[in-house]
N, C-alpha and C positions, 0 to 999 in steps of 0.2 A: 364620514370618512371611514376608511378601513382602520382597524386597530394595529397599524403598522407605522411607527414613527419615521422610519426611512422613507416609506412611500409618501406620507404626509409632508415631509420635508421636501422631497423631490417635486411633488405636486405644487407646493407653495412656491418653490423656486421657479418653476415653469410659469405659473401664474404671474408672479412678479416680473419676470423677464418679458412676457407678452404685454403686461400692463405698461411697462416702461416704453415698449415700442409704440404702443397706442398714444401714450402721453407725448412722446417726442414727435410723432406724426401730427398730433393736433397742435403742438407748440409751433412747429414749422408752418403749419397752415397750408401746406401744398398738396394735401391729400385729395382735394377736389380735382386737381389737374392730372393726377396719376391714374394709371389703368391697372395697377396690380390688385390682387384679390382683396387685401385689407382695405385699400382706398375705396373699392367698389362697395363694400359692406358699410364703410363709414359714410358713404354718400347716401345710402338708403334711408328712407324715413317711414314712420308708421302711418296709420290712417289719419292721425292728427298733424302730420307734417313735422313731427319731432324726430331727431336722429336717435338711433338706438344707443342704449347705455354702454359704457365701457365694459362692464362684466359680460354683456351679451357678445360684444365684439371679441373679447378674450375667449369665450367659449367657442365661438366660430372658428377662431384661429387654431385653438387646441384641437378641435374636431378634425380639421383639415390636416394638421400636423400629425396626428395619431392614426387617423383612419386612412385606408387606401394604401395600395402598393407603390403608387407613383412617388410618394413623398416619404417612403421609409428612410431614405438616407437623411432627410432633413431631421426626422425624429431621432435618429441615431446620433447625428451631429449635435443636436440640441441637448440630448441626454448626456453625451460625453462632455460637452462644454460645461453643462451644469454640474456634472460629477467632478470635474477637474477644478472648478472654481470655488 
């Protein structure tokens, strides 16, 4: 991590927020029926038929949230939400 406590705190908040979404989705158990991006990644399996780990799913969600112009508003909303909470 970078030597910046504010950045580290923000990154940790984002990771925790996304982890909570993944846990809630798994708890509900309805992700196999949904067609959103997270559900599709949760449905993927590796060459051994195992679902990917939660930290992998979190990294995928963060990459989509941070990269690309199409979801800049999502990133800003999440950042503002985390900053205000």
